[in-house]
C-alpha positions in Angstrom: -80.9 -6.7 -19.1 -77.7 -8.3 -20.6 -76.8 -5.0 -22.1 -77.2 -3.2 -18.7 -75.1 -5.9 -16.9 -72.2 -5.7 -19.4 -72.0 -1.9 -19.4 -69.8 -1.5 -16.4 -67.4 -4.1 -17.7 -67.3 -2.5 -21.2 -66.7 0.9 -19.6 -64.0 -0.2 -17.1 -62.0 -2.7 -19.2 -60.5 -0.3 -21.7 -59.2 1.9 -18.9 -57.7 -1.0 -17.1 -56.1 -2.2 -20.3 -54.7 1.3 -21.1 -53.3 1.6 -17.6 -51.7 -1.9 -17.9 -50.2 -0.9 -21.2 -48.6 2.1 -19.7 -47.3 0.0 -16.8 -46.1 -3.0 -18.7 -44.8 -1.3 -21.8 -41.8 -3.4 -22.6 -39.2 -0.7 -23.3 -40.2 1.5 -20.4 -40.0 -1.4 -18.0 -36.7 -2.6 -19.4 -35.4 0.9 -19.2 -36.5 1.3 -15.6 -35.0 -2.0 -14.6 -31.8 -1.2 -16.4 -31.5 2.2 -14.7 -32.4 0.8 -11.3 -30.0 -2.1 -11.6 -27.3 0.1 -13.1 -27.6 2.6 -10.3 -27.4 -0.1 -7.7 -24.3 -1.5 -9.4 -22.7 1.9 -9.8 -23.5 2.8 -6.2 -22.0 -0.5 -5.0 -18.9 0.0 -7.1 -18.5 3.6 -6.1 -19.0 2.6 -2.4 -16.5 -0.2 -2.5 -14.1 1.7 -4.8 -14.2 4.8 -2.6 -13.6 2.8 0.5 -10.7 0.9 -1.1 -9.3 4.2 -2.5 -9.4 6.0 0.8 -8.0 3.0 2.6 -5.2 2.5 0.2 -4.5 6.3 0.0 -4.3 6.5 3.7 -2.0 3.5 4.0 0.3 4.9 1.3 0.4 8.3 2.9 1.1 6.8 6.3 3.8 4.6 4.9 5.4 7.5 3.1 5.3 9.7 6.2 6.9 6.9 8.2 9.5 6.4 5.5 10.4 10.0 5.2 10.5 10.6 8.9 12.7 7.6 9.6 14.9 8.5 6.6 15.3 12.1 7.6 16.1 11.1 11.2 18.5 8.4 10.1 20.3 10.7 7.6 20.6 13.5 10.1 22.2 11.0 12.5 24.5 9.7 9.8 25.6 13.2 8.9 26.3 14.1 12.5 28.2 10.8 13.1 30.2 11.3 9.9 31.1 14.8 11.0 32.1 13.6 14.5 34.2 10.9 12.9 36.0 13.4 10.8 36.7 15.6 13.8 37.7 12.5 15.9 40.1 11.4 13.2 41.9 14.8 12.9 41.8 15.2 16.7 43.4 11.8 17.1 46.3 12.8 14.9 46.7 16.1 16.7 46.6 15.0 20.3 48.5 11.7 19.9 51.5 12.1 22.2 53.8 10.2 19.9 52.8 12.4 17.0 53.2 15.6 19.0 56.6 14.6 20.4 58.0 13.5 17.1 56.6 16.5 15.3 58.1 18.8 18.0 61.5 17.2 17.5 61.1 17.3 13.7 60.4 21.0 13.8 63.0 21.6 16.4 60.4 22.5 19.1 60.1 20.7 22.4 57.2 21.1 24.8 57.7 24.1 27.0 60.6 25.6 25.0 60.4 28.6 22.7 61.4 28.3 19.1 64.4 30.4 19.6 65.6 28.2 22.5 65.1 25.1 20.4 66.9 26.4 17.5 69.9 27.3 19.6 70.3 23.9 21.2 73.8 22.5 21.0 72.6 19.0 19.8 70.3 19.4 16.7 68.4 16.4 15.4 70.3 14.0 13.2 69.3 14.2 9.5 68.9 10.5 9.3 66.7 10.5 12.4 64.6 13.3 10.9 64.1 11.3 7.7 63.0 8.2 9.7 60.7 10.3 11.8 59.2 11.9 8.8 58.6 8.5 7.2 57.0 7.2 10.3 54.6 10.1 10.7 53.8 9.9 7.0 53.0 6.2 7.2 50.7 6.9 10.2 48.8 9.5 8.1 48.7 7.2 5.1 47.2 4.4 7.3 44.4 6.7 8.4 43.8 8.0 4.8 43.5 4.4 3.4 41.1 3.4 6.2 38.7 6.1 5.3 36.7 6.8 2.1 37.1 10.2 0.5 40.1 11.4 2.5 41.9 13.1 -0.3 44.9 14.2 1.7 46.2 14.8 5.2 48.8 17.4 6.0 50.6 18.6 9.1 51.9 22.1 8.9 53.8 24.1 11.5 52.4 27.3 12.8 54.1 29.3 10.0 52.1 27.3 7.4 54.9 25.2 6.1 53.8 21.7 5.3 56.0 19.2 7.2 54.1 15.9 6.9 51.7 15.0 4.1 50.2 12.1 2.3 50.6 14.0 -0.9 54.4 14.2 -1.7 53.8 17.1 -4.1 52.8 19.3 -1.2 55.8 18.6 1.0 57.6 21.8 2.0 55.0 24.1 0.5 53.5 27.0 2.4 49.8 27.3 3.2 50.1 30.4 5.3 47.3 32.1 3.3 45.0 29.1 3.1 41.5 29.6 4.6 41.5 26.2 6.2 44.9 26.8 7.8 44.1 30.2 9.2 40.7 29.0 10.4 42.2 26.1 12.2 45.1 28.2 13.6 42.6 30.6 15.2 39.9 28.1 16.2 38.9 28.9 19.8 38.3 25.3 20.8 41.0 23.8 18.7 38.8 22.3 16.0 37.7 23.8 12.7 35.6 22.9 9.7 35.8 24.6 6.4 32.3 24.1 5.0 31.4 22.5 1.7 33.1 24.4 -1.1 34.8 24.1 -4.5 38.4 24.8 -5.3 38.6 28.3 -6.9 41.2 26.8 -9.3 38.7 24.1 -10.4 35.2 25.6 -10.3 33.7 22.5 -12.1 35.5 20.0 -10.0 34.3 18.1 -6.9 33.2 19.6 -3.6 35.5 19.6 -0.7 35.5 20.0 3.1 38.5 20.7 5.3 38.7 19.5 8.9 41.5 20.9 11.0 42.8 20.6 14.6 45.5 22.5 16.5 48.6 20.6 17.7 49.2 22.1 21.1 50.9 20.6 24.2 48.2 21.8 26.5 45.2 19.5 25.9 43.4 20.2 29.2 41.8 23.5 28.2 39.0 24.4 25.8 40.9 27.4 24.4 44.5 26.4 23.6 47.2 29.0 24.1 48.2 30.2 20.6 51.7 30.9 21.9 52.2 27.1 22.5 50.8 26.0 19.2 53.1 23.7 17.4 51.1 23.4 14.2 47.9 22.1 12.7 46.5 18.9 11.2 44.3 19.3 8.2 42.2 16.6 6.5 40.8 17.4 3.1 37.7 15.4 2.3 36.0 14.8 -1.1 32.3 15.4 -0.4 31.3 13.8 -3.7 32.8 10.5 -2.5 31.6 10.6 1.1 28.7 12.8 2.0 26.7 12.6 -1.2 26.8 8.7 -1.4 25.8 8.6 2.3 22.8 10.7 1.6 21.9 8.8 -1.5 21.9 5.4 0.2 18.1 5.0 0.6 15.2 3.8 -1.5 14.5 7.0 -3.4 12.4 5.6 -6.2 12.3 7.7 -9.4 11.5 11.1 -7.8 12.9 11.0 -4.3 15.5 13.6 -3.5 17.5 14.9 -0.5 18.2 18.6 -0.3 21.1 19.8 1.8 21.5 23.5 2.3 24.8 24.9 3.5 24.0 28.2 5.3 27.6 29.3 5.7 28.3 29.3 1.9 24.6 29.6 0.9 24.8 26.5 -1.3 22.0 24.0 -1.8 22.6 20.5 -3.1 20.0 18.1 -4.5 21.1 14.5 -4.1 19.1 12.3 -6.4 19.1 8.6 -7.2 21.9 8.9 -9.7 23.7 12.1 -9.2 24.1 15.3 -7.1 23.8 18.8 -8.4 23.4 22.4 -7.3 19.8 23.5 -6.7 17.9 26.5 -5.6 16.7 26.8 -2.0 13.1 27.3 -2.9 12.0 24.2 -1.1 13.5 25.5 2.2 11.8 28.8 1.6 8.5 27.0 1.2 8.9 24.9 4.3 10.3 27.7 6.5 7.5 30.0 5.5 4.8 27.4 6.4 2.5 28.1 9.3 3.9 27.6 12.8 2.1 24.3 13.3 4.3 22.7 10.7 7.6 23.7 12.3 8.1 22.8 16.0 10.8 24.0 18.4 13.4 21.6 17.1 12.8 22.4 13.5 11.6 18.9 12.8 8.6 18.9 10.5 6.6 17.1 7.8 4.9 19.1 5.1 2.7 18.4 2.1 3.3 21.2 -0.4 4.2 22.0 -4.0 7.7 22.4 -5.1 9.1 25.1 -7.5 8.1 22.9 -10.5 4.4 22.8 -9.3 4.7 19.2 -8.4 2.9 18.1 -5.2 5.4 16.6 -2.7 5.6 15.4 0.8 8.8 16.6 2.6 10.5 15.9 5.9 12.6 18.8 7.2 15.5 18.6 9.6 17.9 21.2 11.0 21.5 20.1 11.6 23.6 22.2 13.9 26.7 21.2 15.8 26.3 21.7 19.5 29.9 21.0 20.2 33.1 21.7 18.2 33.0 23.6 15.0 29.9 25.5 14.2 27.8 24.2 11.3 24.4 25.2 10.1 22.9 22.7 7.7 19.3 22.1 6.6 18.1 18.8 5.3 14.9 18.0 3.4 13.9 14.5 2.3 11.1 14.6 -0.2 9.1 12.4 -2.7 6.6 13.3 -5.4 3.1 12.3 -4.4 2.4 11.3 -8.0 4.9 8.5 -7.7 3.5 7.5 -4.3 0.0 7.4 -5.6 0.9 5.4 -8.7 -0.6 2.2 -7.2 -3.9 4.1 -6.7 -4.1 4.8 -10.4 -3.7 1.0 -11.0 -6.4 0.4 -8.4 -8.7 2.9 -10.1 -8.1 1.2 -13.5 -9.0 -2.1 -12.0 -12.2 -0.7 -10.4 -13.1 0.9 -13.8 -12.7 -2.5 -15.6 -14.7 -4.2 -12.9 -17.4 -1.5 -13.2 -17.6 -2.0 -17.0 -17.9 -5.7 -16.6 -20.5 -5.4 -13.9 -22.5 -2.9 -15.9 -22.5 -5.4 -18.8 -23.7 -8.2 -16.5 -26.3 -5.8 -15.0 -27.6 -4.8 -18.5 -27.9 -8.5 -19.5 -29.7 -9.3 -16.2 -32.1 -6.4 -16.6 -33.0 -7.5 -20.1 -33.7 -11.1 -18.9 -35.7 -9.9 -15.9 -37.6 -7.5 -18.0 -38.5 -10.3 -20.4 -39.7 -12.5 -17.5 -42.0 -9.7 -16.4 -43.1 -8.2 -19.6 -44.1 -11.4 -21.5 -46.7 -12.6 -18.9 -48.0 -9.1 -18.5 -48.3 -8.8 -22.3 -50.3 -12.0 -22.3 -52.6 -10.6 -19.7 -53.1 -7.5 -21.7 -54.0 -9.6 -24.8 -56.5 -11.6 -22.8 -58.0 -8.5 -21.3 -58.4 -6.9 -24.7 -60.1 -10.0 -26.0 -62.4 -10.0 -23.0 -63.1 -6.3 -23.5 -64.3 -7.2 -27.0 -66.7 -9.7 -25.5 -64.8 -12.9 -26.0 -65.1 -14.7 -22.7 -63.7 -17.9 -24.1 -60.1 -16.6 -24.1 -57.7 -18.3 -21.8 -54.3 -17.4 -20.4 -51.5 -19.5 -21.8 -49.0 -19.4 -18.9 -48.7 -20.6 -15.4 -46.5 -19.0 -12.7 -46.2 -19.4 -9.0 -45.4 -15.8 -8.3 -47.7 -12.7 -7.9 -48.1 -12.4 -11.7 -49.3 -16.1 -11.7 -51.8 -15.3 -8.9 -53.0 -12.3 -10.9 -53.5 -14.5 -14.0 -55.4 -17.1 -12.0 -57.6 -14.5 -10.4 -58.3 -12.9 -13.8 -59.1 -16.3 -15.3 -61.6 -17.0 -12.5 -63.2 -13.6 -13.1 -63.6 -14.5 -16.7 -65.3 -17.8 -15.8 -67.6 -16.0 -13.3 -68.5 -13.5 -16.0 -69.1 -16.3 -18.5 -71.3 -18.1 -16.0 -73.2 -14.9 -15.1 -73.8 -14.2 -18.8 -75.2 -17.7 -19.3 -77.5 -17.3 -16.4 -78.7 -14.0 -17.8 -79.3 -15.6 -21.2 -81.3 -18.4 -19.6 -83.3 -16.0 -17.7 
């Protein structure tokens, strides 16, 4: 009878024990806990890291776009203002009544009189008066030159090209009849002329220059002055290296920021960097102007993320500068920065996230080991007791107490052992 009663227990207990062994095998449980906790930690880190990365990347890109847009607009405005100032300066000299009257007297030409009539006047100008007049006009030009940065020289020539007044004494009396700037100014339809950025053919490695000229004409009320009444021209020679390039360079470029200025008239492209300016190819303009239509609007104002000729990813703001009034100019402006420099803070952020991830993974591993021990040790004790009971030793007791589910399982199993022991005693008594 006792043998028949103990058969189900002897049959079931080994299977229960083997199943528990498979479930509470220490290494397997530890591995599962480590994998689970590691995945949770990694997913948390990746989630927060991705959110931080995207947020920071978006903020950096938005700030860069705003910076490049404002810089491009501001530089375009500065260039136009600078050009207008140059034209205003040369125009002020040309249309000043005192300058025109004195120059007319100096050259023996009065308003409304022909050169032949003026030369045949019975009372020519006194040489001393001519000297004083020349000195006064020269001082006026010197005052203007000293008040402006980069004005290399200012000359006033008659319509034959002979230099009558100049801030450079070496040029006095010389002829500039074949000079491009003189001829361009003399034949300017609206009285004003700009010789675009160029180098002196005699000094190909020297600085870059611009010449701004204006006709001296008695008739100031018409847009197209009468060449027959032209007295002469005023010409200001400007050192671009001292004026325009520093003006373009005056912004926070960083290490890779550059401004490209393309002169369409002479087909010259300048790259203005943080430290110096140099000639460059126009590939960046080719890239931008060949972009899809949505990047270039009607006013040729655009922002484009692309790759430059060196294969470097960049963000560039494009502006077109054209004079609506006065001398015709066609300049193109690009303000760009390398995205690698802009995203440098992101690399630091990723480094910090990686260090945090390593530290968190270490803590997670330690926590998983501790949790595995708290689970595996009581389960191992239960397995030991079950094995002992399976061998018929009903006197075995569980050596731990817990208040969680494992403790409830241990209590229930201990009560089952007592019930089996009581039942066995009853059977033996029977």
